[in-house]
C-alpha positions in Angstrom: -61.3 -67.5 -15.6 -60.2 -64.1 -16.6 -60.2 -62.6 -12.9 -57.9 -65.3 -11.6 -55.4 -64.7 -14.6 -55.4 -61.0 -14.1 -55.0 -61.5 -10.2 -51.9 -63.6 -11.0 -50.3 -61.2 -13.4 -50.6 -58.5 -10.9 -49.0 -60.5 -8.0 -46.2 -61.4 -10.3 -45.7 -57.7 -11.3 -45.7 -56.5 -7.6 -43.3 -59.4 -6.7 -40.8 -58.7 -9.7 -40.8 -54.7 -8.9 -38.4 -55.1 -5.8 -36.1 -57.4 -7.5 -35.7 -54.9 -10.6 -35.0 -52.2 -8.2 -32.3 -54.0 -6.5 -30.7 -55.2 -9.8 -30.3 -51.6 -10.6 -29.0 -50.3 -7.2 -25.3 -51.2 -7.8 -25.6 -48.9 -11.2 -27.3 -46.0 -9.3 -24.7 -45.8 -6.4 -21.8 -44.6 -8.7 -24.3 -42.0 -10.3 -25.2 -40.8 -6.7 -21.4 -40.4 -5.7 -20.6 -38.8 -9.3 -23.4 -36.1 -8.5 -22.0 -35.4 -5.1 -18.6 -34.9 -6.4 -19.9 -32.8 -9.2 -21.9 -30.8 -6.7 -18.8 -30.3 -4.4 -16.7 -28.9 -7.3 -19.5 -26.3 -8.1 -19.4 -25.4 -4.6 -15.7 -24.9 -4.5 -15.9 -23.1 -7.9 -18.6 -20.7 -6.5 -16.5 -20.0 -3.4 -13.4 -19.4 -5.6 -15.2 -16.9 -7.8 -16.7 -15.1 -4.9 -13.3 -14.9 -3.2 -11.7 -13.8 -6.4 -14.3 -11.1 -7.2 -13.8 -9.7 -3.6 -10.0 -9.6 -3.7 -9.8 -8.1 -7.3 -12.5 -5.3 -6.0 -10.3 -4.8 -2.8 -7.1 -4.4 -5.2 -9.0 -1.6 -7.2 -10.0 0.1 -3.9 -6.3 0.0 -2.6 -5.1 1.7 -6.0 -7.9 4.2 -5.4 -6.1 5.0 -2.2 -3.1 6.1 -4.1 -4.9 7.9 -7.2 -6.9 9.9 -6.9 -7.1 9.5 -2.9 -3.5 10.2 -1.7 -2.8 12.4 -4.8 -5.6 14.8 -3.9 -5.1 14.5 -0.1 -1.2 15.6 -0.4 -1.9 17.9 -3.5 -4.4 20.0 -1.6 -2.2 20.4 1.5 0.8 22.0 -0.3 1.0 25.4 -2.0 -0.3 26.1 -5.2 3.0 26.2 -7.0 3.7 22.5 -5.9 0.3 20.9 -6.5 1.4 19.1 -9.7 4.9 18.0 -8.6 3.5 16.7 -5.3 0.6 14.7 -7.3 3.1 13.2 -9.7 5.3 12.1 -6.9 2.5 9.6 -5.8 1.4 9.0 -9.7 4.8 8.0 -10.4 5.1 5.1 -7.9 1.9 3.6 -9.8 4.1 3.2 -12.9 7.6 2.6 -11.4 6.5 0.0 -8.6 4.3 -1.7 -11.0 7.2 -2.6 -13.3 9.6 -3.2 -10.5 7.0 -5.6 -8.8 6.4 -7.6 -11.9 10.5 -8.1 -12.7 11.7 -8.7 -9.1 9.9 -7.1 -6.2 7.0 -9.9 -5.8 9.8 -12.6 -5.9 11.7 -10.8 -3.0 8.6 -10.3 -1.1 6.9 -13.7 -1.5 9.4 -16.2 -3.0 10.9 -18.7 -1.0 14.5 -17.3 0.4 15.6 -17.0 4.0 14.0 -15.3 7.1 14.8 -11.7 5.9 14.1 -11.8 2.0 12.6 -13.9 -0.6 14.6 -15.6 -3.5 14.3 -15.4 -7.3 12.0 -18.0 -8.2 9.3 -15.6 -9.3 11.6 -13.1 -11.2 9.5 -11.7 -14.1 6.4 -13.6 -12.6 7.9 -16.9 -13.4 5.5 -19.6 -12.1 2.9 -17.0 -10.9 -0.2 -18.3 -12.7 -3.9 -18.6 -12.5 -4.0 -21.3 -9.9 -3.8 -20.7 -6.1 -0.4 -20.6 -4.3 -1.7 -22.3 -1.2 1.2 -20.9 1.0 -0.8 -17.7 0.9 -4.5 -18.1 -0.5 -6.0 -21.2 -1.2 -9.1 -19.9 -3.2 -8.0 -17.3 -5.5 -5.3 -17.3 -8.4 -1.8 -16.5 -7.6 -1.9 -13.6 -10.0 -4.8 -12.0 -8.1 -2.8 -12.3 -4.8 0.2 -11.0 -6.5 -1.7 -8.0 -8.0 -3.4 -7.2 -4.7 -0.1 -7.1 -3.0 1.1 -5.0 -5.6 -1.2 -2.2 -4.6 0.2 -2.1 -1.1 3.8 -1.8 -2.7 2.5 1.2 -4.7 1.2 3.4 -2.0 3.8 2.7 0.8 6.6 4.6 -0.8 4.2 7.3 -1.9 3.4 7.8 1.7 6.9 9.0 2.3 6.6 11.9 -0.3 4.4 13.9 2.4 7.6 14.3 4.5 9.7 15.9 2.0 6.9 17.8 -0.2 7.8 21.0 -2.0 11.9 20.5 -1.8 13.0 17.3 -3.6 14.1 16.8 -7.2 11.8 14.7 -9.0 14.5 12.3 -10.8 16.3 11.9 -7.5 12.8 11.2 -5.6 12.1 8.4 -8.5 15.4 6.7 -7.8 15.4 7.1 -4.2 11.8 5.6 -3.8 12.4 2.7 -6.5 15.4 1.6 -4.5 13.6 1.9 -1.2 10.6 -0.3 -2.5 13.1 -3.2 -3.3 15.5 -2.8 -0.3 13.3 -2.0 2.4 9.7 -2.7 1.6 10.2 -6.1 0.0 12.4 -7.5 2.9 10.1 -6.1 5.5 7.1 -7.6 3.7 8.8 -11.1 3.3 9.8 -11.0 7.1 6.2 -10.7 8.2 4.0 -12.1 5.4 6.4 -14.4 3.4 6.7 -17.9 4.0 9.7 -18.6 6.1 9.8 -14.8 7.3 11.3 -14.6 10.7 8.2 -12.5 11.8 5.6 -14.6 9.9 2.5 -15.5 12.2 2.6 -19.0 11.1 6.1 -20.3 11.9 8.3 -17.4 12.5 10.7 -16.9 15.2 8.8 -14.0 16.5 5.4 -14.5 15.1 4.0 -11.0 14.5 0.2 -10.0 14.1 0.1 -7.6 11.1 -3.3 -8.1 9.4 -2.9 -5.7 6.7 0.3 -3.8 7.0 0.6 -1.7 10.1 4.3 -2.5 10.3 4.9 -3.4 6.7 3.4 -0.1 5.3 2.9 2.4 8.1 5.8 2.1 10.4 8.3 1.7 7.6 7.1 4.6 5.5 6.5 6.8 8.5 9.9 6.2 10.0 11.4 6.7 6.5 9.6 9.8 6.2 10.9 11.1 9.4 14.5 10.3 8.6 14.0 11.8 5.0 12.6 15.1 6.6 15.5 15.5 8.9 18.2 14.7 6.3 16.7 17.2 3.9 16.2 19.8 6.4 13.5 22.4 6.4 11.6 24.0 3.5 13.0 27.6 2.8 11.3 29.9 5.0 10.0 27.1 7.4 8.4 27.7 9.9 8.1 31.5 9.6 6.6 31.8 6.1 3.1 30.9 5.8 2.7 27.6 4.2 -1.0 27.0 4.5 -2.8 24.2 2.4 -3.9 25.9 -0.9 -7.0 23.7 -1.2 -8.8 22.1 1.6 -11.5 21.1 -0.5 -9.0 18.7 -2.6 -7.7 17.6 0.5 -11.1 16.5 1.9 -12.0 14.7 -1.2 -8.6 12.9 -1.3 -9.1 11.8 2.5 -12.7 10.7 1.8 -11.3 8.4 -1.0 -8.6 7.2 1.3 -11.4 6.1 3.9 -13.4 4.3 1.2 -10.4 2.8 -0.3 -9.0 1.5 3.2 -12.0 -1.1 3.2 -10.2 -2.9 0.5 -6.8 -2.3 2.3 -8.0 -4.0 5.5 -11.0 -6.2 4.7 -9.4 -7.4 1.5 -6.5 -8.6 3.6 -8.9 -11.6 4.6 -8.3 -12.7 1.0 -11.7 -14.1 1.0 -15.3 -13.0 1.1 -15.5 -14.3 4.6 -16.7 -13.3 8.1 -13.2 -12.2 8.8 -13.4 -9.8 6.2 -16.7 -8.5 7.8 -14.9 -8.1 10.9 -12.0 -6.2 9.4 -14.6 -4.0 7.4 -16.4 -3.0 10.8 -13.3 -2.2 12.9 -11.9 -0.2 9.9 -15.2 2.1 10.0 -15.3 2.1 13.9 -11.5 3.3 14.1 -11.8 6.0 11.7 -14.7 7.3 12.9 -13.5 7.4 16.6 -10.2 8.8 15.5 -11.8 11.7 13.6 -13.8 12.6 16.5 -11.0 12.6 19.1 -8.6 14.5 17.0 -11.4 17.1 16.5 -12.1 17.4 20.1 -8.4 17.6 21.1 -7.7 20.2 18.6 -11.0 22.1 19.5 -10.0 22.3 23.1 -6.4 23.4 22.1 -7.1 25.8 19.5 -10.6 27.0 20.1 -12.0 25.7 16.7 -12.7 22.4 15.1 -11.2 22.4 11.5 -11.7 20.3 8.5 -8.0 19.3 8.3 -8.1 17.9 11.8 -11.1 15.9 11.2 -9.7 14.3 7.9 -6.2 14.1 9.6 -7.8 12.2 12.5 -9.6 9.7 10.2 -6.6 8.8 8.4 -4.7 8.6 11.7 -7.3 5.9 12.8 -7.2 4.1 9.6 -3.4 3.6 10.0 -3.5 2.5 13.6 -6.2 -0.1 13.0 -4.7 -1.7 10.0 -2.7 -4.2 11.9 -5.5 -5.0 14.3 -8.4 -4.8 12.0 -8.7 -8.7 11.5 -7.8 -9.7 15.1 -10.0 -7.4 17.5 -13.6 -7.0 18.7 -15.3 -4.0 17.3 -15.5 -2.1 20.6 -11.7 -2.5 20.8 -11.3 -0.8 17.4 -13.3 2.2 18.8 -10.8 2.4 21.7 -7.9 2.1 19.3 -9.4 5.0 17.1 -9.9 7.1 20.2 -6.2 6.9 21.2 -4.9 7.3 17.5 -6.6 10.5 17.1 -5.5 11.9 20.4 -1.9 10.8 20.2 -1.3 11.7 16.6 -2.8 15.0 17.2 -0.4 15.7 19.8 2.5 14.5 17.7 1.7 16.9 15.1 1.0 20.2 17.2 3.3 19.5 20.0 6.2 16.8 19.4 7.0 18.3 15.9 6.9 21.9 17.1 9.2 20.9 20.1 11.9 19.0 18.0 11.6 21.5 15.2 11.7 19.0 12.2 9.9 19.6 9.0 7.5 16.8 8.3 5.7 18.7 5.6 2.5 16.8 5.5 2.9 14.9 8.8 3.7 11.5 7.3 5.5 10.3 10.4 3.0 11.8 13.0 0.1 10.0 11.5 1.7 6.9 9.9 4.7 6.4 11.8 3.2 7.0 15.1 -0.3 5.4 14.1 1.5 2.0 13.0 3.9 2.0 16.0 0.7 2.3 18.4 -1.2 -0.2 16.1 1.5 -2.8 16.7 1.2 -2.6 20.3 -2.6 -2.4 20.6 -2.9 -5.5 18.3 -0.7 -7.4 20.8 -2.8 -6.0 23.6 -6.3 -6.5 22.3 -6.1 -9.4 19.6 -8.8 -12.0 20.2 -8.9 -15.7 19.3 -12.6 -15.6 18.9 -12.1 -13.2 16.1 -9.2 -14.7 14.4 -7.9 -18.0 15.8 -4.5 -17.5 14.0 -2.4 -19.9 16.6 -5.1 -22.8 16.3 -6.3 -25.2 19.0 -4.4 -27.1 21.7 -4.6 -30.5 22.5 -7.8 -30.2 24.4 -9.5 -28.4 21.5 -9.5 -25.1 23.0 -8.6 -22.0 21.1 -5.0 -20.8 21.9 -4.7 -17.4 23.2 -4.0 -14.7 20.6 -3.2 -11.4 22.6 -2.8 -10.2 26.0 -6.6 -10.0 26.5 -6.7 -13.7 25.9 -3.9 -14.1 28.2 -1.1 -14.3 25.7 1.2 -11.5 27.2 4.1 -12.8 25.3 2.4 -11.5 22.0 3.4 -7.9 23.0 6.9 -8.8 22.9 6.6 -10.2 19.6 5.0 -7.2 18.5 7.7 -5.0 19.8 10.4 -7.0 18.3 8.5 -6.5 14.9 8.0 -3.1 15.6 11.7 -2.4 16.4 12.8 -4.5 13.3 10.6 -2.2 11.3 12.1 1.1 12.8 15.7 0.0 12.4 15.4 -1.3 8.9 13.6 2.1 7.9 16.2 4.3 9.7 19.5 2.6 8.5 18.2 1.6 5.3 16.5 5.1 4.5 19.7 7.1 5.5 21.9 4.8 3.5 19.8 5.2 0.4 19.1 9.0 0.8 23.1 9.6 1.2 23.8 7.5 -1.8 21.3 9.2 -4.1 22.2 12.7 -2.7 26.0 12.2 -3.5 25.2 10.7 -7.0 22.3 13.0 -8.2 21.6 15.5 -5.4 18.2 15.4 -3.5 17.4 19.0 -2.8 16.0 21.5 -5.0 18.2 24.9 -5.4 16.8 27.7 -3.9 15.7 29.3 -7.0 13.7 26.0 -8.0 12.1 25.7 -4.6 11.0 29.4 -4.8 9.7 28.7 -8.2 7.8 25.6 -7.1 7.9 22.0 -8.2 5.4 22.6 -11.1 7.5 24.9 -13.0 11.1 23.9 -12.1 10.5 20.1 -12.4 7.6 19.7 -15.0 7.6 23.0 -16.8 3.7 23.4 -16.3 1.2 24.7 -13.7 -1.5 23.2 -12.0 -3.8 26.3 -12.2 -3.4 28.4 -15.4 -5.3 31.7 -14.8 -4.5 33.5 -18.1 -6.0 30.9 -20.4 
């Protein structure tokens, strides 16, 4: 009797289990959806954290390019009596431009305005918070984007100081470059990178490819440097007096730091820890190496010896030239760009400058102005949609051609328009600002102060005290 009862109980249990599970199914479905939603949130948060970490590190790397990178590079190239004054010019930009950027510069560059300049919506960083601004970067806080862009705004006017090294008053330099950053850099940044800019790659009248600032940074600063060098005239004694660098060791260290920092400059411009950042990173390394080699070879053939100054100048030329193209071209294209950069910029420094006779003290135009100009054209020629499909896909789902190598020859025209805009703004704006500051404050050092050097005449101290 017990066996039939046990069998009956077991059978009833087995039949009841599926019914019980079915009854619980409606309650389990919402739990599963909630878990999926929570998992998606965690994935999004993890991606945001990774992107934010990379862009913040990149911001620090770009700041490293100004100090100690550029300060040592430029400081070593001048005569001993001018080292502190030269380093102070770059260091001053870290303070002045930061304050200007926070008060109004960021708004002029990235606020909503017209096709040429931003508005005043972000004055004093109003509305710039810890949530993303999807107009620029969807996975990082807008404050991260803002401070990353600040580092570009700092180094750009600092590059100009190389052209008028050893002969400008510190106060006049500070006023001139402060105005320059607001009236030339910010409009150029808005036109190319700002929403609604006439050269913006997504929706601009002439969509320009400028991944990390070849036009915004190098053309504007390099051309402005040339204008400043011509306006101020030659240093006392140039070119007959020996003005060799006083410490190639300092310049070598500075150039090496510039090379390292440039990974933040270019790869960081992907604004995410993504494959695009990898592409820009590789292109940066390849172009710098190729340019260092080509400059060294050209100089070796011309002068009979390869110099350290030539090698580091070539590397910087390659870095300046690849900046626009770093997020658009194939790795082998970056090598060709680097080889061209080292060759052409070397000839600009040794041949063209000598022919025209202008005193670009530290070759800011020959390296940055010419490098940025070449970079604009090379980008239009070699940009590939397989690296960065910036123009999206057509109706058939195929990638739209990016550069001439893809079949989009019109992009070279757009790049030329952007290049011409940068040259024109830099020439007219810089000449106007130089004239205004010169007439109100005076730009040029007196002959006595220039002979004494920037360190003593402008700062009352010396970089090297041998009697202490």
